[in-house]
C-alpha positions in Angstrom: -63.2 2.0 -34.6 -62.3 0.5 -31.1 -60.6 -2.8 -31.0 -63.2 -5.6 -30.1 -62.1 -7.3 -26.7 -62.1 -11.1 -26.4 -64.1 -10.6 -23.2 -66.8 -8.7 -25.0 -66.9 -11.5 -27.7 -67.3 -14.2 -25.0 -70.2 -12.1 -23.2 -72.0 -11.7 -26.4 -71.8 -15.3 -27.2 -72.9 -16.2 -23.7 -76.0 -14.0 -24.2 -76.8 -14.9 -27.7 -75.3 -18.4 -28.4 -74.0 -16.9 -31.9 -70.7 -18.0 -33.2 -67.4 -16.2 -32.6 -67.0 -14.5 -35.9 -70.7 -13.3 -35.9 -70.1 -11.8 -32.5 -67.0 -10.1 -33.4 -68.7 -8.6 -36.6 -71.6 -7.5 -34.5 -69.6 -5.7 -32.0 -67.4 -4.2 -34.7 -70.5 -2.8 -36.3 -71.9 -1.6 -33.1 -68.7 0.1 -31.7 -68.5 -2.7 -28.9 -72.0 -1.8 -27.5 -73.4 -5.0 -26.3 -77.1 -4.0 -26.6 -76.6 -2.7 -30.2 -74.7 -5.9 -31.0 -77.5 -8.0 -29.9 -79.8 -6.1 -31.9 -77.6 -6.4 -35.0 -77.4 -10.1 -34.6 -81.3 -10.3 -34.3 -81.6 -8.3 -37.5 -79.1 -10.7 -39.1 -80.9 -13.6 -37.9 -84.2 -12.5 -39.4 -82.5 -11.9 -42.8 -80.9 -15.5 -42.4 -84.2 -17.0 -41.4 -85.9 -15.4 -44.4 -83.3 -17.0 -46.7 -83.9 -20.5 -45.2 -87.7 -20.2 -44.8 -88.4 -21.9 -48.4 -86.2 -25.1 -47.5 -88.4 -27.9 -46.6 -88.3 -28.9 -42.8 -89.8 -32.5 -42.6 -87.8 -34.0 -39.5 -88.0 -32.7 -36.0 -89.9 -33.8 -32.8 -93.3 -34.1 -31.4 -93.6 -32.9 -27.8 -96.3 -33.3 -25.2 -97.0 -31.5 -21.9 -99.6 -32.6 -19.4 -101.1 -30.8 -16.4 -100.6 -32.1 -13.0 -104.3 -33.1 -12.6 -103.9 -35.2 -15.8 -107.0 -33.5 -17.1 -105.4 -31.2 -19.8 -102.6 -31.8 -22.2 -101.0 -30.3 -25.2 -99.2 -31.6 -28.3 -97.0 -29.8 -30.8 -94.8 -30.5 -33.7 -91.5 -28.7 -34.4 -89.7 -29.3 -37.7 -86.1 -29.2 -38.7 -84.5 -30.0 -41.9 -82.4 -32.9 -40.6 -82.8 -35.5 -38.0 -79.3 -34.5 -36.9 -80.7 -31.1 -35.7 -83.6 -32.8 -34.2 -81.0 -34.4 -31.8 -79.4 -31.2 -31.1 -79.5 -30.0 -27.4 -80.4 -26.3 -28.3 -83.3 -27.5 -30.6 -84.6 -29.9 -28.0 -84.4 -27.2 -25.2 -86.4 -25.0 -27.6 -89.0 -27.8 -28.1 -89.4 -28.4 -24.4 -90.1 -24.7 -23.7 -92.4 -24.5 -26.6 -94.3 -27.5 -25.4 -95.0 -25.9 -22.1 -96.1 -22.7 -23.8 -98.4 -24.8 -25.9 -100.2 -26.1 -22.8 -100.6 -22.8 -21.3 -101.9 -21.3 -24.5 -104.3 -24.3 -25.0 -102.9 -25.3 -28.4 -103.5 -21.8 -30.1 -100.5 -21.5 -32.5 -100.9 -17.6 -33.0 -100.8 -17.1 -29.3 -97.8 -19.3 -28.9 -95.8 -17.3 -31.4 -96.8 -14.1 -29.5 -95.9 -15.4 -26.1 -92.8 -14.4 -24.1 -90.0 -17.0 -24.5 -88.7 -18.6 -21.4 -89.1 -15.3 -19.2 -87.0 -13.2 -21.7 -88.3 -9.8 -23.5 -88.3 -11.9 -26.7 -91.4 -13.5 -28.3 -91.4 -17.0 -29.4 -91.4 -15.9 -32.9 -88.1 -13.9 -32.2 -86.6 -16.8 -30.4 -87.4 -19.1 -33.3 -85.7 -16.7 -35.7 -82.7 -16.6 -33.5 -82.4 -20.4 -33.4 -82.6 -20.7 -37.1 -79.7 -18.3 -37.5 -77.7 -20.1 -34.9 -78.5 -23.7 -36.1 -78.3 -22.9 -39.8 -81.5 -24.9 -40.8 -85.1 -23.8 -41.5 -87.1 -24.6 -38.3 -90.9 -24.4 -38.0 -93.5 -24.7 -35.3 -95.9 -26.6 -37.5 -99.0 -27.6 -35.6 -100.4 -27.7 -32.1 -103.4 -29.1 -30.3 -104.9 -29.0 -26.9 -107.5 -31.4 -25.2 -109.3 -31.4 -21.8 -111.3 -33.9 -20.0 -113.2 -32.4 -17.1 -114.9 -35.6 -16.2 -112.2 -38.0 -16.8 -108.5 -37.9 -17.7 -105.9 -37.6 -20.3 -103.6 -40.3 -21.4 -100.3 -39.7 -23.4 -97.5 -41.7 -25.1 -94.5 -40.7 -27.1 -92.8 -43.1 -29.4 -89.2 -43.2 -30.3 -88.5 -40.9 -27.5 -85.4 -38.7 -27.9 -86.0 -37.2 -24.4 -88.8 -37.3 -21.9 -92.2 -36.4 -23.7 -90.3 -35.8 -27.0 -90.2 -38.1 -29.9 -91.3 -39.1 -33.5 -94.9 -40.0 -32.8 -97.0 -38.5 -30.0 -100.6 -39.5 -28.9 -103.1 -37.9 -26.5 -106.3 -39.7 -25.4 -109.2 -38.3 -23.5 -111.7 -40.6 -21.7 -114.7 -40.1 -19.4 -114.5 -42.3 -16.4 -115.4 -42.5 -12.8 -112.3 -44.6 -12.0 -109.4 -42.8 -10.2 -106.4 -41.9 -12.2 -103.9 -44.2 -10.4 -106.2 -47.3 -11.4 -106.6 -46.1 -15.0 -103.3 -45.0 -16.0 -102.1 -48.3 -17.2 -105.2 -48.6 -19.4 -104.6 -45.1 -20.9 -101.0 -45.9 -21.7 -101.9 -49.2 -23.5 -104.5 -47.4 -25.7 -102.2 -44.6 -26.4 -99.6 -47.1 -27.4 -102.1 -48.9 -29.7 -103.0 -45.5 -31.3 -99.4 -44.8 -32.1 -98.9 -48.2 -33.7 -102.4 -48.7 -35.4 -103.1 -45.2 -36.5 -106.9 -45.1 -36.5 -108.5 -42.2 -38.2 -111.8 -42.2 -35.9 -113.3 -43.6 -32.8 -116.3 -45.1 -34.4 -117.4 -45.6 -38.0 -119.9 -43.0 -37.7 -117.3 -40.4 -37.0 -115.6 -40.9 -40.3 -116.4 -38.2 -43.0 -119.0 -39.3 -45.3 -116.7 -38.4 -48.3 -114.0 -40.6 -47.3 -116.4 -43.6 -46.8 -117.9 -43.0 -50.4 -114.4 -42.9 -51.9 -113.5 -46.1 -50.1 -116.7 -47.7 -51.5 -116.1 -46.6 -54.9 -112.6 -48.0 -54.9 -114.0 -51.3 -53.5 -116.8 -51.4 -56.0 -114.3 -51.1 -58.9 -112.1 -53.7 -57.6 -115.2 -56.2 -56.9 -116.5 -55.6 -60.4 -113.3 -57.2 -61.8 -114.3 -60.5 -60.3 -117.3 -60.9 -62.7 -119.4 -62.4 -60.1 -123.3 -62.0 -59.7 -124.7 -58.8 -58.3 -125.8 -60.3 -55.1 -122.4 -61.8 -54.5 -120.8 -58.5 -55.2 -123.0 -56.7 -52.7 -121.8 -59.1 -50.0 -118.2 -58.8 -51.1 -118.6 -55.1 -50.6 -120.0 -55.4 -47.1 -117.1 -57.7 -46.3 -114.5 -55.2 -47.7 -116.1 -52.3 -45.8 -116.1 -54.2 -42.6 -112.4 -55.0 -43.2 -111.8 -51.3 -43.8 -113.5 -50.3 -40.6 -111.5 -53.0 -38.8 -108.3 -51.2 -40.1 -109.1 -47.6 -39.4 -111.8 -47.3 -36.5 -110.2 -47.2 -33.1 -113.1 -49.2 -31.3 -113.1 -51.9 -34.0 -109.4 -52.5 -34.4 -107.6 -55.6 -33.1 -105.7 -54.6 -29.9 -102.0 -54.6 -30.8 -101.1 -55.9 -27.3 -103.6 -58.9 -27.6 -104.9 -59.2 -31.3 -107.4 -61.9 -30.0 -109.7 -59.0 -28.9 -110.8 -55.7 -30.3 -110.3 -52.4 -28.5 -113.9 -52.2 -27.5 -113.7 -55.4 -25.8 -110.5 -54.4 -24.1 -112.4 -51.3 -22.8 -115.4 -53.4 -21.7 -113.0 -55.9 -19.9 -111.1 -53.2 -18.2 -114.3 -51.4 -17.0 -115.6 -54.7 -15.3 -112.2 -55.3 -13.8 -111.9 -51.8 -12.2 -115.6 -51.5 -11.5 -116.4 -48.4 -13.3 -117.2 -46.8 -16.6 -114.9 -45.9 -19.5 -115.8 -43.8 -22.6 -113.2 -43.0 -25.3 -114.0 -39.2 -26.1 -111.0 -38.0 -28.3 -107.5 -38.7 -29.4 -104.9 -36.9 -31.2 -101.9 -38.6 -33.0 -99.0 -36.6 -34.5 -96.3 -38.1 -36.5 -93.3 -36.1 -37.4 -93.3 -35.0 -41.0 -96.7 -36.5 -42.1 -98.3 -34.7 -44.9 -95.2 -32.5 -45.7 
């Protein structure tokens, strides 16, 4: 077997990012053939990734990419096992590239995984496997979404940002409006910041799934019964409790976090008058790292 040269090890490390000993072992097993050594490392990476696949990855980053027209945007969550890795340059570079691919593929996770990675011959799925092997933690591309506003604009906001458009909470907001973007931009940012902080589940109360409303009513009724008050009073109490619930979870009925003396629907109305145009909230998406895991 030929002795592996230091220059070949360095070249392989530069090409793959793998560790010194891994590169030496790959070259040893490939008779110093760089291409075969890369394939050896790739297969070793798949094996390593499979071993780590059962480990829970609930840290990571949310990333957002927006089109130049501000009419399209994508949001994606990538997870790691530890917050330390979420601050790793290699992981953040990977997240940034995946975010752009997510916008191109309109939030289709299957297409993202099959896409070419950063102008290389590798698919995203291969690049992910290689990164798992290099970093030594389970990493996942968990979820993605895409929104478009043909008759308005998209706003975005990232909370606890690690880098530009990457952080722990991400929000996209779609509005229909006849106001130009330069005038409506500040409004979009404030509403996105509100959504990040207040975590609404719908735009209006009629958008909430009926099963969710019924479960909330059942819970409140059981609590109200404990009061022992007359039925007519209990009905009024239920109405008040449900109004309070909608105030907590419905975007347009929430108190504005920037100015809690007004509700979001009032802020929208005031801004519409001030900018002499119309504003209608069409959709929002809010991702928080690790929620539901």
